[in-house]
C-alpha positions in Angstrom: 19.7 101.9 91.1 20.4 105.2 92.7 18.2 106.5 95.3 17.3 110.1 95.2 17.1 112.0 98.5 14.1 114.0 99.2 14.4 117.7 100.1 13.6 117.0 103.6 16.3 114.3 104.0 18.8 116.7 102.4 18.0 119.4 104.9 18.3 117.0 107.8 21.7 115.8 106.6 23.0 119.3 106.0 21.6 120.4 109.4 23.4 117.5 111.1 26.6 118.3 109.2 26.5 122.0 110.2 25.8 121.0 113.9 28.7 118.5 113.9 31.2 121.1 112.4 30.0 123.8 114.9 30.5 121.3 117.8 33.9 120.4 116.5 35.0 124.0 116.2 33.5 124.9 119.6 35.3 122.1 121.5 38.0 123.3 123.9 41.5 121.9 123.8 41.9 118.8 126.0 44.7 118.4 128.6 45.9 114.9 129.8 46.6 116.3 133.2 45.7 119.2 135.4 49.4 119.7 136.0 51.6 121.4 133.4 55.4 122.0 132.9 57.6 121.4 135.9 54.8 120.4 138.3 53.9 117.5 135.9 57.6 116.4 135.8 57.8 116.5 139.6 54.5 114.6 140.0 55.8 112.0 137.6 59.1 111.6 139.5 57.3 111.2 142.8 55.0 108.6 141.4 57.9 106.8 139.8 59.9 106.7 143.0 56.9 105.4 145.0 56.4 102.7 142.4 60.1 101.8 142.2 60.7 101.7 146.0 57.5 101.1 148.0 55.6 98.7 145.7 58.4 96.1 145.8 58.8 96.4 149.6 55.1 96.0 150.1 54.9 93.1 147.6 57.7 91.3 149.5 56.2 91.8 152.9 52.8 90.6 151.7 54.4 87.6 150.1 56.2 86.8 153.2 53.2 87.2 155.4 51.1 85.0 153.2 53.8 82.3 153.2 54.0 82.2 157.0 50.2 81.8 157.4 50.4 77.9 157.4 53.0 78.0 160.1 50.8 80.3 162.3 47.7 78.1 161.6 49.7 75.0 162.7 50.8 76.7 165.8 47.4 77.9 166.7 45.8 74.5 166.2 48.7 72.8 168.1 49.5 70.6 165.1 52.0 67.9 166.2 54.1 68.5 163.0 54.3 72.2 163.2 58.1 72.3 162.9 57.9 70.4 159.6 55.2 72.8 158.3 57.5 75.7 159.3 60.3 74.1 157.3 58.0 73.6 154.3 56.9 77.3 154.5 60.6 78.4 154.4 61.2 76.1 151.4 58.2 77.6 149.8 59.8 81.0 150.1 62.9 79.8 148.4 61.0 78.0 145.6 58.7 81.0 144.8 55.6 79.8 146.5 55.2 76.4 144.8 55.1 74.4 148.1 52.8 76.8 149.9 49.6 75.1 149.0 51.0 71.9 150.5 51.9 73.7 153.7 48.4 75.2 153.8 46.8 71.9 153.4 49.1 70.2 155.9 48.4 72.9 158.5 44.7 72.3 158.2 44.9 68.6 158.1 44.0 66.3 161.0 47.0 64.3 162.0 45.3 60.8 162.0 48.4 58.9 161.2 50.4 60.7 163.8 47.8 59.9 166.4 47.9 56.2 165.4 51.7 56.2 165.6 52.3 58.3 168.7 48.9 58.3 170.5 48.4 62.0 170.3 47.2 64.5 167.8 48.5 67.7 169.5 52.0 69.2 169.8 54.0 68.8 173.0 53.7 72.5 173.7 50.0 72.1 174.0 50.4 69.7 176.9 53.1 71.9 178.5 50.7 74.8 178.4 47.9 72.7 179.8 50.1 71.5 182.6 51.2 75.1 183.3 47.5 76.2 183.5 46.7 73.3 185.9 49.8 74.0 188.1 48.7 77.6 188.2 45.1 76.7 189.2 46.5 74.2 191.7 48.7 76.7 193.3 45.9 79.2 193.6 43.7 76.5 195.2 46.5 75.6 197.5 47.0 79.2 198.6 43.2 79.6 199.1 43.1 76.4 201.3 46.1 77.7 203.4 44.5 81.1 203.8 41.1 79.5 204.8 42.9 77.2 207.2 44.7 80.0 209.0 41.5 82.0 209.3 39.6 79.1 210.8 42.5 78.4 213.2 42.6 81.9 214.3 38.7 81.9 214.9 38.9 78.7 216.8 41.8 79.9 218.9 39.7 82.9 220.1 37.7 80.5 221.9 34.1 81.5 221.1 33.9 79.8 217.7 30.7 77.9 217.0 30.7 74.1 216.6 30.1 74.5 212.9 33.4 76.2 212.4 35.3 73.6 214.3 33.7 70.8 212.1 34.5 72.8 209.0 38.1 73.1 210.2 38.3 69.3 210.7 36.7 68.6 207.3 39.3 70.9 205.7 42.1 69.2 207.5 40.8 65.9 206.1 40.7 67.3 202.5 44.1 68.9 202.6 46.0 65.7 201.8 44.0 65.3 198.6 45.5 68.4 197.1 48.4 67.8 194.8 51.7 67.3 196.4 54.0 70.2 197.2 53.6 72.9 194.6 56.8 73.9 192.8 57.6 77.6 192.7 57.5 79.1 189.3 61.0 79.5 187.6 
C-alpha cells in the first residue's frame, strides 16, 4: 500500500530540502586550527617537546613524592618502625608501586605488638626530642632562678630590704636543690 503525499506535505518537504541545500552551500570552510602553515608546525613541535620532556619528568616526581608519603607519615607520627617503612617505600619504588599500599597501611597502623614486645609505641627519636625540650625548659628555669637569686641578694645587700624579700630569698634557697642537677651545656 502506497501512501500518497498531500500537496501540503510535498511543499513542506521541498521547502525543507531547499533550506538544507541553502544552508549547506552557505557554510564557510572549517579549519581545524587557528594557526596555519609554519606557525602550526612550530606550535606542534613545541607541544611535542613539552609532552616528550616535561610530562615524564613531572610524572616521575609525582610518583616519587607519592611513594615517600608513608615514610613521612611514619616520621610525623613517631612510628617505632619508621626505618622499616622507609625500606618498604624504597622497595615499592623498585617494584613499580606494588608494595606502596602496605607501606601506607603500616605507617597508619598502631604498633600494638611493638608496644607489647618493647614497652613503647613511639620511636626513640620522639623521646630524644622530648628530653631535649625538657632540658631546654630546665635550662631556662635554672637561668631564671639564678637571675632571681642574684637580684634578691643584691637587694638584701643594700640593707633596706623588707622582711618579705629576705623570706623569699630563703625560700628560694630552699627550693634551689630541687632543680635538676647541673645542666649540661648544649653541644
